[in-house]
C-alpha positions as CSV (number, residue, x, y, z in Angstrom):
1,X,120.3,95.3,33.5
2,X,123.2,93.3,34.5
3,X,123.9,92.5,38.3
4,X,126.5,95.7,38.3
5,X,124.1,97.9,37.3
6,X,121.5,96.9,39.2
7,X,123.6,97.4,42.2
8,X,125.2,101.2,41.2
9,X,121.4,101.8,41.1
10,X,120.1,100.3,44.1
11,X,123.3,100.4,46.5
12,X,121.9,102.5,49.5
13,X,118.9,100.3,49.2
14,X,121.3,97.4,49.6
15,X,122.9,98.9,52.0
16,X,120.3,100.1,54.7
17,X,118.4,96.9,54.8
18,X,121.0,95.4,56.4
19,X,121.5,97.5,58.7
20,X,117.9,98.1,59.2
21,X,117.3,94.2,60.2
22,X,119.8,94.6,62.6
23,X,119.0,97.7,64.1
24,X,115.9,95.4,64.8
25,X,116.9,92.3,65.6
26,X,119.6,94.0,68.3
27,X,116.7,96.3,69.8
28,X,114.2,93.2,69.7
29,X,116.9,91.6,71.3
30,X,117.5,94.3,74.1
31,X,113.7,94.4,74.7
32,X,113.8,90.7,75.5
33,X,116.8,90.9,77.8
34,X,115.2,93.7,79.7
35,X,111.7,91.5,80.0
36,X,113.4,88.3,81.5
37,X,116.2,89.3,83.9
38,X,114.3,91.3,86.1
39,X,112.3,89.4,89.0
40,X,110.3,92.1,89.5
41,X,106.9,94.2,87.8
42,X,105.5,95.4,90.9
43,X,104.1,99.5,90.4
44,X,105.8,100.5,93.6
45,X,104.5,104.5,93.0
46,X,103.9,108.1,90.5
47,X,106.6,111.4,90.1
48,X,105.1,113.4,92.5
49,X,107.4,116.5,92.3
50,X,110.5,117.0,89.3
51,X,113.0,119.4,90.4
52,X,115.8,120.7,88.8
53,X,118.6,123.1,89.8
54,X,120.2,124.6,86.8
55,X,123.4,126.4,89.7
56,X,124.0,124.1,92.7
57,X,122.4,125.5,96.5
58,X,120.0,127.7,94.3
59,X,116.0,127.6,95.0
60,X,115.0,124.2,93.1
61,X,113.3,125.0,89.7
62,X,110.0,122.6,89.4
63,X,109.2,121.1,86.6
64,X,106.2,119.4,84.6
65,X,108.2,116.6,82.3
66,X,112.0,116.7,81.4
67,X,114.7,115.0,79.7
68,X,117.0,112.2,81.5
69,X,120.3,111.3,80.0
70,X,123.1,108.7,80.4
71,X,124.6,111.5,82.1
72,X,121.6,113.1,84.5
73,X,118.7,115.8,84.1
74,X,119.7,117.6,81.4
75,X,121.3,121.5,82.6
76,X,121.0,119.5,86.3
77,X,123.8,121.5,88.7
78,X,125.7,122.1,85.3
79,X,126.8,125.5,87.2
80,X,128.8,126.4,89.5
81,X,129.7,129.7,92.0
82,X,133.4,129.4,93.6
83,X,135.3,132.1,95.4
84,X,137.9,133.4,94.1
85,X,140.3,134.7,97.1
86,X,142.2,133.6,97.5
87,X,141.7,131.0,95.5
88,X,139.3,129.4,93.6
89,X,137.6,126.6,95.8
90,X,134.0,126.3,96.7
91,X,131.6,128.3,98.6
92,X,129.9,125.9,101.2
93,X,126.6,126.3,101.2
94,X,125.3,126.0,104.4
95,X,127.6,128.9,105.9
96,X,127.4,132.5,105.1
97,X,127.5,133.8,102.2
98,X,126.6,130.6,100.5
99,X,123.4,129.9,102.0
100,X,122.2,133.6,99.9
101,X,122.2,131.3,96.9
102,X,119.2,129.1,97.6
103,X,117.1,132.8,97.3
104,X,117.8,133.2,93.9
105,X,115.0,131.4,91.7
106,X,115.7,130.0,87.5
107,X,113.9,129.4,84.5
108,X,114.7,129.1,80.7
109,X,113.5,131.2,78.5
110,X,113.4,130.6,74.5
111,X,112.1,128.1,72.4
112,X,114.9,125.7,72.9
113,X,115.4,126.0,76.6
114,X,118.5,126.9,75.1
115,X,119.0,130.5,78.2
116,X,119.2,130.2,81.3
117,X,117.5,133.3,83.6
118,X,118.4,133.8,87.4
119,X,116.6,136.1,89.8
120,X,116.5,137.6,93.6
121,X,114.3,140.4,94.4
122,X,116.4,143.9,94.4
123,X,118.4,142.9,91.6
124,X,118.0,143.3,88.0
125,X,117.4,139.4,86.4
126,X,120.7,137.5,84.6
127,X,120.8,136.0,81.7
128,X,122.9,133.1,80.8
129,X,122.8,131.7,76.8
130,X,124.3,128.1,77.2
131,X,125.4,127.1,73.8
132,X,127.7,130.4,73.6
133,X,129.2,128.9,77.1
134,X,129.6,126.6,75.7
135,X,131.6,127.2,73.0
136,X,133.9,129.2,75.6
137,X,137.8,128.5,75.4
138,X,138.3,125.6,78.2
139,X,139.8,125.8,81.8
140,X,141.4,122.0,83.1
141,X,140.9,121.8,86.7
142,X,140.8,124.4,89.3
143,X,141.2,123.8,93.8
144,X,138.6,121.5,95.4
145,X,139.5,122.7,98.9
146,X,143.4,120.2,99.5
147,X,142.8,118.9,96.2
148,X,144.6,121.2,93.5
149,X,142.8,119.7,90.5
150,X,140.4,118.4,90.6
151,X,140.0,116.9,87.0
152,X,136.7,118.8,85.9
153,X,136.9,120.5,82.5
154,X,135.0,123.6,83.2
155,X,133.4,127.2,81.6
156,X,133.6,131.0,82.7
157,X,130.4,132.2,82.9
158,X,131.8,135.4,81.6
159,X,132.6,139.0,83.8
160,X,129.1,140.1,83.7
161,X,127.7,137.1,85.6
162,X,131.1,136.6,87.8
163,X,129.9,140.8,89.3
164,X,126.1,139.7,89.4
165,X,126.9,137.3,91.6
166,X,129.6,138.4,93.4
167,X,126.9,141.9,94.7
168,X,124.4,139.2,96.1
169,X,126.7,137.0,98.1
170,X,128.5,140.2,98.8
171,X,132.5,138.3,98.1
172,X,134.6,138.2,94.3
173,X,133.3,135.3,92.6
174,X,133.1,133.5,89.9
175,X,130.4,130.6,87.8
176,X,132.1,128.3,86.6
177,X,130.3,125.6,83.6
178,X,130.9,121.8,83.8
179,X,130.3,121.0,79.7
180,X,129.2,117.3,80.2
181,X,131.5,115.4,78.4
182,X,135.3,116.0,78.5
183,X,137.9,117.1,75.5
184,X,138.2,114.1,74.9
185,X,134.8,112.0,75.0
186,X,134.7,111.4,79.0
187,X,132.2,111.6,81.5
188,X,133.0,115.5,83.1
189,X,130.8,115.4,86.4
190,X,128.9,118.0,87.6
191,X,129.9,119.3,90.6
192,X,130.2,117.1,93.4
193,X,132.9,115.9,95.7
194,X,134.1,115.1,99.4
195,X,136.9,116.2,101.6
196,X,139.1,113.1,99.7
197,X,138.6,115.1,96.0
198,X,135.6,115.2,93.7
199,X,134.1,112.0,92.8
200,X,131.5,110.5,90.0
201,X,128.1,111.0,92.2
202,X,124.7,109.0,90.2
203,X,123.5,111.8,88.5
204,X,119.1,111.4,89.7
205,X,118.6,112.2,93.8
206,X,114.4,110.1,94.8
207,X,113.2,110.5,98.0
208,X,109.5,109.7,98.8
209,X,106.4,111.8,100.6
210,X,105.5,109.1,102.8
211,X,109.0,108.6,104.0
212,X,109.2,112.3,104.6
213,X,106.1,111.8,106.1
214,X,106.8,109.7,109.1
215,X,110.2,111.7,110.0
216,X,108.3,114.7,110.4
217,X,105.8,112.6,112.8
218,X,108.2,111.2,114.6
219,X,110.4,114.7,114.9
220,X,107.7,116.3,115.6
221,X,109.1,119.4,113.4
222,X,108.0,120.2,109.6
223,X,110.6,119.6,107.1
224,X,110.0,120.6,104.4
225,X,110.6,118.4,100.8
226,X,112.8,121.2,99.0
227,X,115.5,120.6,101.7
228,X,116.8,117.4,100.5
229,X,116.9,119.0,96.9
230,X,115.7,115.6,95.3
231,X,114.4,115.9,91.6
232,X,112.4,112.6,91.7
233,X,110.0,113.4,94.7
234,X,107.4,110.0,95.1
235,X,103.9,109.5,96.7
236,X,101.6,106.4,97.0
237,X,104.7,104.8,98.3
238,X,105.4,102.9,101.9
239,X,107.5,105.1,103.6
240,X,111.1,103.7,103.4
241,X,109.9,101.4,100.7
242,X,112.8,103.5,98.3
243,X,115.5,102.5,100.4
244,X,115.0,98.8,99.0
245,X,114.9,100.2,95.4
246,X,117.1,98.2,92.7
247,X,115.9,98.9,89.1
248,X,112.9,100.9,88.7
249,X,111.2,102.1,85.4
250,X,109.3,105.1,85.3
251,X,107.5,106.1,82.5
252,X,107.5,104.4,79.5
253,X,111.3,103.8,78.8
254,X,113.2,105.5,82.0
255,X,115.4,103.1,83.6
256,X,117.4,104.3,87.0
257,X,119.3,101.8,89.6
258,X,120.0,103.3,92.8
259,X,123.5,103.1,93.6
260,X,123.5,104.4,97.8
261,X,122.0,106.2,99.9
262,X,122.5,110.0,100.6
263,X,124.5,110.9,103.7
264,X,122.8,114.0,104.8
265,X,124.9,116.9,106.3
266,X,124.2,120.6,107.6
267,X,123.0,121.8,103.4
268,X,119.4,120.8,104.8
269,X,119.7,123.7,107.4
270,X,119.7,126.4,105.2
271,X,116.5,127.0,102.9
272,X,115.7,130.3,100.9
273,X,118.4,132.1,102.5
274,X,117.7,130.9,106.1
275,X,119.5,128.8,108.7
276,X,117.3,126.8,110.9
277,X,119.9,124.3,112.7
278,X,117.2,121.2,114.3
279,X,116.4,120.2,111.0
280,X,120.2,118.1,111.0
281,X,119.3,117.4,114.3
282,X,115.7,116.3,112.9
283,X,117.1,114.0,110.1
284,X,120.2,112.5,112.3
285,X,117.4,111.4,114.9
286,X,114.2,110.1,113.2
287,X,115.9,109.7,109.4
288,X,115.0,106.0,107.9
289,X,118.5,105.0,107.4
290,X,122.4,105.1,108.3
291,X,125.8,104.3,105.8
292,X,128.3,102.3,107.2
293,X,130.1,105.7,108.9
294,X,126.9,106.9,110.6
295,X,125.7,109.1,108.8
296,X,121.8,109.9,108.9
297,X,121.0,109.3,105.3
298,X,117.6,110.7,103.3
299,X,116.7,110.4,99.8
300,X,119.1,108.1,97.3
301,X,120.7,108.5,94.4
302,X,120.7,106.4,91.1
303,X,122.5,106.0,87.5
304,X,120.6,105.6,84.3
305,X,120.9,102.7,82.1
306,X,118.6,103.4,79.3
307,X,117.7,107.3,79.0
308,X,114.5,109.1,78.7
309,X,111.5,111.4,79.6
310,X,110.4,112.0,82.5
311,X,107.0,113.1,83.1
312,X,104.6,114.6,86.8
313,X,102.2,111.8,87.1
314,X,104.6,109.1,85.8
315,X,103.7,105.4,86.7
316,X,107.0,103.8,88.6
317,X,107.1,100.5,88.5
318,X,109.8,98.3,90.4
319,X,111.9,95.6,88.6
320,X,114.6,94.7,90.8
321,X,114.1,94.8,94.1
322,X,117.6,94.7,97.0
323,X,115.4,92.3,99.2
324,X,112.6,89.7,98.6
325,X,110.9,91.6,100.7
326,X,110.6,95.1,101.1
327,X,110.5,94.9,105.7
328,X,108.3,98.0,107.2
329,X,110.7,101.0,108.5
330,X,109.8,100.2,112.0
331,X,111.2,97.2,111.9
332,X,114.5,98.3,111.5
333,X,117.4,99.1,113.6
334,X,118.4,102.5,114.1
335,X,121.8,102.0,112.4
336,X,121.0,99.9,109.3
337,X,122.6,99.8,106.3
338,X,122.1,100.1,102.6
339,X,123.3,101.1,99.3
């Protein structure tokens, strides 16, 4: 067998071996970079609870484990409800009728978790098929408050979903889905926004149990964790310590980087379709942090450096701090700015 015959017969092997070698080398380099680039490897907490909100402002769905992609938790806040009269616009979730959304529960059905079931007492269940919705034509931008085009792409869930949600809220609404990426391939951020238009918000929201317990002790109130709508709840950490974490690893692979603390608003007053205006007052007076605009902050937003699956019970390891020494909350100024 001459050289040409040998190469023709074994060309797949000759091509795959260098590629495999290169991939292994890159993986080794990445591992070494991660090992030497972080100044800490201290266990700082454990994942206590894990939550998802497939439909924005509805009741949180508890999970035992879930995939966190570069774009965040799979399906998280990718569906939202919009009023249609006189124009399509977001419904404020901290006042009627938007606060009724917090009574709606959700669960996934099917082996592949590709169908969502929404439930509310007194109403038939609503089933939403993700593959069916994701195959629909896209809507390019909608009005967001004073912005004519919010630069996102949407897909209508359908007439049945619009009717179901309109009956619950008592006003004409449309239910829209935000695909993970635009047709151009660019990221298509989930449903967030400000009074100046939509902004990309890091996709993972983390809160510590000990920080909430200290705030409740100081305020003399019993504010529920669900009001702050976290994705990941941390236990066995020092109160307020999470505000000084910069990069963390959860479990074997997932790595997150803190971007900013979460400025709170009146949405924390809503739970189970009921309003309690004293909750925001407790956060304002006794919350652990303030931002540069003096807004009370509670919880923090994180971007995904390395995707992975997260489980309840996973250890949280601090890889990089914002400060060399974590200060106790009692030592911080009331107007301390972080993130």
